[in-house]
N, C-alpha and C positions, 0 to 999 in steps of 0.2 A: 973764661975771661974774667979778670977781676973787675969789680964794679968801678965805674968812673967816679970822680968827685961828686958829680951831680947825683949819681945813683946812691952814693954813700950818704949824701944829705937826705935823699928820699927815704932810705932805710932808717937813718937816725930819727927822722921826723915820725915815721911809723912806730918805731920802738918807744919814742917818748910818749906818744898818745897811748900806746898799749900799756906802758908802765903806769901812767896816770889813772887808767881805768881799772886796774887790777884791784880786787877786794883787799880789805885790810889784812896784812900779814907782816911777818918780820922782813926787814930790809934784805937779809941774806936770802930768804926764800924768793922774794920778789926779783932780786937781781939774777938768781939762778934761772928763773923762768924766762926772763928777758934774754939772758945769755943763750938759752936753748933756742929761742926763736931767732935770735940774731945769727947763730951758727947755721941754722937751717937755711935762712935766706941767703947768706953769703956762699955757703957750699953749693946751693942750687944754682946761684948766679954764675958759678964757675964751670958748670956743666956746658957741653956743646949746645949752642943756641939758647943758653940760659938768659932769661929776661927778668929783670927786677920787677917790671910792671906786671908780668904774668904771675910771678911768684906772689906778689902782694895781693893781686886779684884773687888768686886761689885761696890765700889765707883769709880773705875777707876784710872788712873794716876793722881797725884796731879795737874799736869799742865792742864789736860783736865777738871778736876773738877773746877779749877779756871776759865778756859775759859768759861765753862758753866755758872758760876756765873756772869761773865762779860756780857754775852749775856742776861741773865735774868735781870740784872740791866738796860740794854738798853731797854728791854720791859717794865720794871717798869717806867722808865723815860718817855717813849712814852705814857703810859697810863695817864700821867698828862700834856702832851705837846700838843701844837697846830701846831707844825712844821711838815709840810708834809714830809720833808726829814727824820726827826727822825722817824716818823711813818712808812715810807717806809723801813727804815733800820731794825726797830723792826719786822715788819711783814715778811721781808725777812728771818730773823732768824727763825720765826715761820714756814715759808715755808720749811725750811730745816728739820723740825721735823716730817713731815707727811702730809697726804692728807688734813686734816682739815686746817693745817697751810698754806698749799699752796693755798687752796681755799680762805682763808682770804687775803693773799698777792695778789692773782689775782683780788679779789674784790676791793682792794685798788687801784691797777693799773687802773682798769676800771673807778672807781669813780673819781680819780684825772685826768685821761686822758680826760674824758668827761667834767668835770668842767673846766680844763685848756684849752681844745679845744674851748669851748664856749667863754671864756674870750679872747682868742687869736683872734677869728673871730670878736669880738667886736672891737678889736684894728685894725684889717685889714679893717673894713668897710669904714673908711675915705680914705684909700689908694686904695681900689678896690670897690668903691660903687656899681658898676653895676654887680659885680660878687659875692658879699657877702650879705647874708640875709636869710630870711625864704622863701624857695622855695616850691611852691605848684603847683600841676598839677595832671593829671590822675594817680592815684596810687602813688603819690609822696608827701611826707611831710618831708622836710629836712632843718635843720639848717646848715649853713656853706658856703663854697665857691663853686660856680658853674659857669661854663662858657657856658651859653646857646647859642645855634645856632638859626638862624632865624626860623628854623622849629621846634624848641624845644617847646613842649606844656606847660612847666612849667613857672611860673612867680614869682617874688619876691613881697611879700605882706606887709612887715612892713616898708620899706623905712628906714629913719633915726631912727625910733623907735627901729630898730634892735639893736642898740648899747646898750641902757640901758637894754633891755630885755635879750640879750645874756649875758651881763656882770653880771647882778644879778642872772640869772639862773645858769651861770657857778659858781659864788660865792656860790650859794646855794648847788650845788653838792659837791663842795670842803668842805664846812662846814658839810654837811650831812655825807660825808665819814669820816672826821676827828672825828666828834662826835660819829658816830657809832663804829669806831674802838677803840676809847678811852674807850667807854662803854664796848665793848667786852673784852678788855685787863683787865679792872678793875674787871669784873665779873669772868674772868678766874683766876685771882689771888686770889679772894675770895674762889673759889671752890677748887683750888689746889695751895698751896703755891709753889713759884718758888724755883729754885736753889737746895739747899741740899736735901730737902725732895723729890724732883723729883729723885735725884740720889739714894735715900734710898728706892726706890721701889714704890713711889706714882706717879700717872700720872699727868703731867703738862697740 
């Protein structure tokens, strides 16, 4: 059943609010998004027992739907970016959506912390040469800063070679984390389109 004039006005008001709340983008992109939502609402309203009120309730407030789209745009940008900060922001948004997203965010934190920590110790080596390095001893194999006592059985084995080893190993962990998360985000987008389709009942 086609929407009545009253329902058309209700849809137009919803779309106007939605359009106004969308993040900054080109007019063409904004209107394409609004058109997609408009088509979904009107097609759903023509289904048997279709109700505009129920459709809009399922989509949620226009402001919340626009906010969801802004978050998904952030995730889309992160899937093509090499910026750790942008990737952290995007995976934080994923972490708010469920256990799987939180696991991804936690993995990013671990990967960047490990890589960044190794690079930091490479920088600290010239400042604390006797306390920074690869420490080996009975049951010990540790990269980083250590303050050995005279009775401490561990000893540092790399010397000044620690600087390039720690730097490149840390850079590798940062690269691996970035590459892995970008690949994950791209595959997630292929399997489940973001934004409006998620709000329409598909899983992101």
